[in-house]
C-alpha positions, 0 to 999 in steps of 0.5 A: 500500500502506498505512503505519503508522509508529512513534511515540515510544512504539511499536516500529519499524514493520513491514517492509511499511509501512517498505518502502512508505515507503522506496519513496516516499523513494527517489523523492524522492531521485531527484527531489533528484538531478535538481534539483541540477545546475541549482542547482549550475550557477547557483551561485557555487562557492567550490571547484573545480567538478570537486570539486563534480561528483565529490561529486554523482556520489558522491551519485548512486551512493549514491541508486542503491545505496539504490534497488537495496537497496529493489528487492530488499528487502534488509535493509529495516530496516537500510537505512532506519536507515542511510539515515536517518544517511547522507542528512544526511551526503550533504546536508552534503557538498554544502552544504560545497562550496556555501557551507555555510549559504548553500548553495541546497541547504541546504533538503534538510536539512529533507527528511531530517527529514521523511523520518525522520518518515514512516518512524519516530516522533518520537524518531527524528525528533528524533535526526535534527534533532540530527544536522542541527543538529550538521552545520549548526553544523559548516558554520557553522564550517568551510564555505568561502565562508559568510557566515552569522551566528549568527542564520542558524544559529539560524533554520535550527535552529528550522526543523529542529525546526518541520519535525520537529514538523509531520512527526510530527503528519502521520505520526501522523494518517496512522497513525491513519487507517491503523490504523482502516482495518486494524481495519475490514478485520479485522472485515469479514474476520472477519465474512465467515469466520464467515458462510462457516463458518455456511453451510458448516455449514448445507450440510453438515448440511441439504442434504448430509444430504438428498442422502445420504438420497436416494441411499441411498433410491434405491439401496435401491429399486433393490435391492428391485426387482431383476429384477422391474422392470429398467427402473425399477431402472435408472432408480433406479440412475441417479438414485442416481448423480446424487444421490451426485454432488449430495452430492459437489458439496455437500461440495466447495462446503462445503470451498471455503467453509471447509475442515475440514482448515484448522480441524482441522490448520492452514494447512500441511496445508490447503496440502498438500491444496490443492496435491495436489488441483490436481495430481490434476486434471492438466494442470499440474505442481505443485511444493511447497516447504515450509520445515520450521520454518515454522509459522503460530501465528495462526488469522487469518494461517492463514486469510488465507494459505489464501484467498490461495492459493485465489485464486491457484491459481484464477486459474492454473486459469481464466486462466494456461494454465500448464504448471507452478506452484511453491508455496513457504511458508517462515519467514525473518527473523521473517516468513512468506512464501507464494509462488505462481509460474506459467509461464503467459500473465501479464497487464498489471496496469495494464490490468485491467478494473474487474470484476477483484476477485481482486487487491483481495480478496487485497490487503485480506486481506493488509493486514488481517493487517498483511502485504504482497502483491506481484504480479509479472507481465507478458504472456507472462512468467507471474505471481508472487504473494508474501505476507509477514506477521509471524510470531507477532504478534497483531493483535487 
C-alpha cells in the first residue's frame, strides 16, 4: 500500500499511509528484538545480567503491545506519536545497562530517527534527534561502565542529525513519487467515469430509444391485426416481448455503467438500491447497516465507494456461494468506512491467478481517493472487504 508522509510544512499524514508505515516499523522492531540477545550475550555487562534480561523482556512486551495496537488499528495516530517518544526511551534503557555510549546497541538510536522520518516530516524528525541527543548526553553522564569522551558524544550527535537529514530527503522523494502516482490514478479514474457516463448516455438515448420504438411498433401491429391474422399477431406479440426485454437489458447495462440514482441522490441511496436489488434476486440474505450521520460530501469518494461495492457484491454473486452478506457504511473518527462481509467459500489471496483484476481495480480506486482497502479472507472462512477514506477532504 502506498505512503505519503508529512513534511515540515504539511499536516500529519493520513491514517492509511501512517498505518502502512507503522506496519513496516513494527517489523523492524521485531527484527531489533531478535538481534539483541546475541549482542547482549557477547557483551561485557557492567550490571547484573538478570537486570539486563528483565529490561529486554520489558522491551519485548512493549514491541508486542505496539504490534497488537497496529493489528487492530487502534488509535493509529496516537500510537505512532507515542511510539515515536517511547522507542528512544526503550533504546536508552538498554544502552544504560550496556555501557551507555559504548553500548553495541547504541546504533538503534539512529533507527528511531529514521523511523520518525518515514512516518512524519522533518520537524518531527528533528524533535526526535533532540530527544536522542538529550538521552545520549544523559548516558554520557550517568551510564555505568562508559568510557566515552566528549568527542564520542559529539560524533554520535552529528550522526543523529546526518541520519535525520538523509531520512527526510528519502521520505520526501518517496512522497513525491507517491503523490504523482495518486494524481495519475485520479485522472485515469476520472477519465474512465466520464467515458462510462458518455456511453451510458449514448445507450440510453440511441439504442434504448430504438428498442422502445420497436416494441411499441410491434405491439401496435399486433393490435391492428387482431383476429384477422392470429398467427402473425402472435408472432408480433412475441417479438414485442423480446424487444421490451432488449430495452430492459439496455437500461440495466446503462445503470451498471453509471447509475442515475448515484448522480441524482448520492452514494447512500445508490447503496440502498444496490443492496435491495441483490436481495430481490434471492438466494442470499442481505443485511444493511447504515450509520445515520454518515454522509459522503465528495462526488469522487461517492463514486469510488459505489464501484467498490459493485465489485464486491459481484464477486459474492459469481464466486462466494454465500448464504448471507452484511453491508455496513458508517462515519467514525473523521473517516468513512464501507464494509462488505460474506459467509461464503473465501479464497487464498496469495494464490490468485494473474487474470484476477477485481482486487487491483478496487485497490487503485481506493488509493486514488487517498483511502485504504483491506481484504480479509481465507478458504472456507468467507471474505471481508473494508474501505476507509477521509471524510470531507478534497483531493483535487
